[in-house]
N, C-alpha and C positions, 0 to 999 in steps of 0.2 A: 203440306203445300195446297195452297190454298182452293178449294175445290174449285171455283170460278173463272180458274184460269188456264190457259192453256200454253205450255211452259214451253222454252226455248230456253233452257237453263245452259251457261254460255261460261269458258272459267279464261283467261286472260292469261298469257306471261309475263312470271316472279311470282305468281299466288300461292301462298303457301300448303294449301293443299283443302282435304277437306273434314273437317273434324264431325265426331256424332256418328249418331245412324245413319243410314242411308236418305231415311225422309226426311233428314234436319239439312239436306241441302239449299245454301242463298241462292231465292229468285228475285233477281232483280227489278220485275215485272210484279212480282208477288209484293216488293217493297215498295217501287211507283205508287202499288195504292194505295197502299197503308198510308203513306206519307198523306193523300189526300184525305183521307180520314182524319188523323193526326192534324188537318189544317184546317179541314172541317170544327175542330173541335174551337178553334177563338172565334169562330161567328157564333149570332146570337139565333143561326137554323140552319143546321148540315145537310137538310135535304139538298140544295142547290148540287152540293159537292158526291152526295149521295146516290143524285141523277146521274150526273157526270161520270162515274166511277164504275158502276155496276150497269147492266141489263136490266131491264123489264121483266123479265123473265126469274132472275134471280131473287126476286121481291122481297130486296132488304128494307126492313119495319122500322122506322122510328120505335123504341120502344120505351124507352126515357133518358130526358136530361136532368141535369144535377147540378145544381154550384152550392156550395157552402164557402163559409166564411171562414179563413184558415189560417188567421192570422191575427192582432191584437188590432193591427190598422185594418184593416175589414177587406183583404184582397182575397181575391178565391181558387177555389181548387173548384175544377168543375169539369164535365165533360161527358157523354152519353153513353149510350148502347144500344146497337140495331140487332135486331134478330132478320133472319132468310130462314123461313121453314121450306121451302124447297131446299135448300141446300144443308139446313138440318148444322143451323152455325149463328154465333151469338159471335160480338163482336165489338169489343171492353175498348173504349176512347176517353184518354186523358187529355185534358188541356193542357199548352205549356205557362210560361211563367208568361203573367200579364200585364207589370209591372216595375218598373227600374226596382221601386221602394219593396218588391216581392222578391226580387232578382238580389237586392242586398241584402235583407231575410232569412233569404238561405243562407250567404253567405258566410254569415254572422254566428249560424248555427250548425254548421259543417267542418268544421275545423277539426274537428273527430266524431265519427260513428261512435254515440253516448245511450242509445236508448235499444235494450233489447226488444227482438222481434219475434216473442217464439217462442223464443229458445232455437231459434234459425240462427244466431249472431244479434250480432251490434250495427245496427243503421241509424243513420241521422233523424235527428229530435225532429226536424221541419218535417219531412220527406213522412214520416212515422205518425205526426199529429195530422196531415192533410189523407193521411190514406187513415185513419181512424175516422175519419170524418165524410169518407166516401165510401169507405166498405161497406155498407149500411145496400147502397145500390146494386151492389153488383154484387151480393151475396143474396136479394132478394131474385134477382135476376134468375142467377142461378139454383139457385133452389126451388122454381118454379117445377112442379111436375111435371109440364107440357113442352121444356127445356132439357130434360135433364139429361138424354142424351147426345145435344150439341157439342160439337165441339168447344171454343172457345181461343178466339183470336186476341190477344191484348197489344196495346199500342199506344203511343201519344208523342210530343217532342217536346225538350228541354226539360222542365217538371213533367210532364206527363210522361215521359220516359221516367222517370222515377218511381210517379206513382204506380204504372204500370208492374215497375221491378220491383213495387212491394206487393202488389194485386195479385199476381199472377204463380208467386209462392204459396203461399196464404191461400191460396182458391185451392189447391192440392190438399197442403197441408191440410187443412180445414173435413179436405174428404170431400169439397165440391164435384170437384173432377179430376181423373188421375195424369199422372203424366202425359202422357202421350197423346192427350185428348188437350191440352194447353200451347200454344205458341204465340211467342212475344218476336216484336221488333218493333222498335224507337230508335229514336233519330236524336242525335245530341244528348245524351243522356248524363247526367252527372255518375258520380259515385257516388252509388245506393248506401253502402253497409262496409263491412269492414270485411278478413279476408274469413272467416267463419262465415259467416254470412253471404258471401260469393261461393265460398265451398255447398253452404247446403243447397240453395239456389242453382245453381248448376245439375243438382244430382235430379232434384225435385224438375227441371225446366230443361231436359235437353236440346228443344228445339226453342232456341235463342239467341238473336243477332240484334247487334247494336250498328248501328249505321254512324258514321264520322265520318263526317266533309273535313278534309285537309288539317287546319288549324283550328278547327275550330275550341274555343276557349273552356267552355263545359267541362266536357268530358275529361279534364284533365282537375276538376273540382271534385269536393275537398283534393289538397294534394295527399299522393301515396306516400308511407315510409320510404324513404331511399335505399337498395344497397348499395352499402359503404363497403363492401367488400370490391363491389367493381371500382375500375381504373380507364376513367377517361382517355382516348387516345388521345395520343398529340394531334393537335389541331383541330381537335371536334370544340362543339361548343362548350362541350363540357355535359350534361346530361349522361342521365343517369339512369336505370334501373328502379321500376321497384320493386323491395323489398319481397322475396316470396315465400316467406314465414312469418311475420310482421303481422299482426292483429291489431297495432296501435292507432293506426291510420286509416282513412279510404280503400278500398281495392276494389276493382271491378268486377262484377259478374258476368259471363255471356259469351258471345264469338263476338269480338268487332267484326266487323266488315268494314275496310278504310279505304275511301276514294282520298287520294294524296292531289290531286289537279281539282279539274272543276268536275261536277256531277250531268253532264250532258249525257244525252244517249249513246253508249256505246264509250265513254268513256270508264280508262279500266280501274281495276279497285283489289287488294289484296285483302284474301283471306285471310284471320292473323290467329292461324295457330301455332306460332313462335312462344319460347319462353321471356316472362315466368308467363303461364296460362294464364289467362283473360287479360293480361297486362303486355303482350308481345312488346318488345324494345325498338323491334321493326316496325313497325304502323305509326299510330299517332301517336304514343310516347317515346320514337325514334326525336322530335326536336326539340329542344329547350325552352320553354313554355315562358315568356315574359310580359310577368304580370304592369306592367309599368306602359305596355306599351301594345295591347291589347286588340288595335283598329282592324286588322285581317283575323282575327281572332270572333271579335264578335257577330261579325259579319258574315265569315264561314258557320257561322253556330245559327244564323238565323235563314240562312239560305242552304236547302238544299235539293236536288236534282233539280237548280237552274231555276227555283222557286223561293221568293221571299214568304216564308211557311205563313207568318201570321194574314198577313196580306194576303195571299193565294187562299187562303181557308175563309177569309172575311168577303171573296170577290166570286165564290162560289165555288172555286175550281175554273175560273175561267180560263182553256187555254191558252185562249190571247192575251191573253195580260201581262203588260210586259213590267221589266223591273231595276229598279237602278244600282248604278255601280257599288262599290264599297263605299261607304260614308266616310267624309273628313274626320270627323268628330266622335271620339266612342271612347273606352276606355272605362277602364276605373273610377278615374278621379273624375271623368267626366258623367258616370254613372253619379258619385256622389255631388257634384253639382247639382245635376235636378234634378235629385231630389234636396237638398239642403240649400238649393237655390246661391252654393258659393262657387267663385268664378276658377278655374283653372290658374294656377300659377305658372307664369313666364319660367321655362327652363334653358 
């Protein structure tokens, strides 16, 4: 749990229980504060969000910012690192997808995890490339003797969640910190690697939560291999759980926290400890995903805890900001048309 918080952890009816050690209990206050930091990564200046999130006594200092070319189009992988000497704490924040073209490039290379990640399992090639290009900034900060005993928090939204999901286990794998010193909370994170990577990640990072909003489309990508032994009940939408033994497709790591409705203060959420492990079929995997109609899925992806994440960060995390409702035109076909200039076909 973050040291700067006054906790009031609560649990609502219908949750599945608590996963992991006693100190790995989900706390919404902590998650909301880290969302502010993830939102700030979309801004050119994280300072306003930091000032609105932390008290002056916590002395959160911007240690470094980074932005590197992530692909052949020139889309960036970016983020920043803050440090608090008062709390002996470092927070690594990765920025999410910046452009529609970047989202498409991620999609083109996320059909199946295929890149080895330091013997921990196979991961997505785009995410692996982004990790390699940003890792030096994380490594330099955590190798500084001045901060050698500081705990580390890693967060991000969307692509930023994927990069957080690779940086965290490597921090432990490379001996920069022990498992109990690394905490991870991400928002709208896609599937980063395969089942082997998931199992290794869970061993290295026991304090890890993936917050998912309703029918956010991104956590369903790339697709997992479905369990063909499962027979959908009569009258259901035909949704099937992920195969808990297949290593061929994408597979989530970390414990999902699913908000099935809105995410305003006090909204119910589910702690997804059901089966398959890390892919609980009673949480966000339960509804069948329709890739031909992703209007709400895209909107849910960009909106967490009542704010439109990129806009909120660019606005300095101003709590008086207001945001529009779901867009009238979105989804896979409209993303393609926005990149290539083609009109959506009438159906």
